[in-house]
C-alpha positions as a Python dict, from the first residue, in 0.01 Angstrom:
ca = {
    (1, 'M'): (0, 0, 0),
    (2, 'T'): (-293, 93, 163),
    (3, 'I'): (-491, 464, 131),
    (4, 'T'): (-673, 586, 468),
    (5, 'I'): (-952, 776, 405),
    (6, 'Q'): (-1133, 998, 702),
    (7, 'S'): (-1499, 998, 736),
    (8, 'H'): (-1465, 1350, 777),
    (9, 'L'): (-1370, 1401, 409),
    (10, 'L'): (-1643, 1164, 307),
    (11, 'V'): (-1853, 1403, 461),
    (12, 'L'): (-1677, 1731, 316),
    (13, 'I'): (-1691, 1592, -51),
    (14, 'G'): (-2045, 1475, -5),
    (15, 'L'): (-2137, 1807, 154),
    (16, 'T'): (-1944, 2013, -147),
    (17, 'V'): (-2136, 1792, -429),
    (18, 'V'): (-2471, 1798, -242),
    (19, 'I'): (-2421, 2239, -274),
    (20, 'L'): (-2326, 2206, -618),
    (21, 'L'): (-2624, 1996, -742),
    (22, 'G'): (-2850, 2198, -520),
    (23, 'L'): (-2682, 2553, -705),
    (24, 'M'): (-2694, 2381, -1028),
    (25, 'Y'): (-3057, 2316, -1002),
    (26, 'V'): (-3120, 2689, -860),
    (27, 'G'): (-2926, 2812, -1140),
    (28, 'K'): (-3133, 2667, -1384),
    (29, 'K'): (-3460, 2793, -1181),
    (30, 'L'): (-3304, 3186, -1222),
    (31, 'N'): (-3262, 3094, -1663),
    (32, 'S'): (-3632, 3026, -1678),
    (33, 'F'): (-3750, 3279, -1441),
    (34, 'E'): (-3927, 3546, -1627),
    (35, 'P'): (-3860, 3925, -1517),
    (36, 'M'): (-4157, 4028, -1523),
    (37, 'D'): (-4332, 3779, -1319),
    (38, 'E'): (-4349, 3789, -980),
    (39, 'P'): (-4084, 3547, -801),
    (40, 'S'): (-4248, 3261, -601),
    (41, 'G'): (-4022, 2964, -412),
    (42, 'V'): (-3650, 2883, -478),
    (43, 'V'): (-3626, 3221, -705),
    (44, 'L'): (-3811, 3424, -431),
    (45, 'V'): (-3507, 3249, -150),
    (46, 'A'): (-3234, 3326, -398),
    (47, 'L'): (-3319, 3674, -464),
    (48, 'W'): (-3359, 3721, -88),
    (49, 'L'): (-3042, 3529, -30),
    (50, 'V'): (-2841, 3732, -287),
    (51, 'E'): (-3005, 4064, -123),
    (52, 'I'): (-2919, 3970, 232),
    (53, 'I'): (-2560, 3924, 135),
    (54, 'E'): (-2498, 4228, -55),
    (55, 'G'): (-2617, 4421, 233),
    (56, 'F'): (-2394, 4270, 461),
    (57, 'M'): (-2087, 4355, 217),
    (58, 'E'): (-2196, 4664, 114),
    (59, 'E'): (-2166, 4771, 433),
    (60, 'I'): (-1770, 4613, 457),
    (61, 'V'): (-1665, 4690, 152),
    (62, 'S'): (-1730, 4930, -169),
    (63, 'Y'): (-1945, 4775, -474),
    (64, 'K'): (-1726, 4679, -716),
    (65, 'Y'): (-1599, 4424, -495),
    (66, 'V'): (-1944, 4297, -388),
    (67, 'E'): (-1967, 4222, -769),
    (68, 'K'): (-1720, 3973, -769),
    (69, 'M'): (-1712, 3851, -393),
    (70, 'G'): (-2055, 3785, -353),
    (71, 'P'): (-2108, 3456, -515),
    (72, 'Y'): (-1822, 3321, -317),
    (73, 'I'): (-1897, 3431, 43),
    (74, 'L'): (-2274, 3305, -18),
    (75, 'Y'): (-2084, 2991, -72),
    (76, 'L'): (-1899, 2992, 192),
    (77, 'A'): (-2198, 3135, 395),
    (78, 'I'): (-2405, 2788, 303),
    (79, 'Y'): (-2113, 2538, 331),
    (80, 'V'): (-2073, 2703, 708),
    (81, 'L'): (-2419, 2674, 783),
    (82, 'L'): (-2464, 2337, 632),
    (83, 'S'): (-2158, 2175, 766),
    (84, 'N'): (-2278, 2286, 1086),
    (85, 'Y'): (-2604, 2109, 1096),
}
């Protein structure tokens, strides 16, 4: 019995791993960020993306859904952007 794995599946798994490792790196940077300091680099980009997604979602749904669905929508946006690249 042989198992056939399509190449698209390996690309999707690899992309998911890359995104998750990147998000772990951003999470560590955000945890070490001091609120009184001026954001720069990865922290600045992360805050900018969160503001964009929150602004986009607040036009469509109420704020209580933005808090719950915002991270998921941001992950999907990053996934679609990178998978089409």
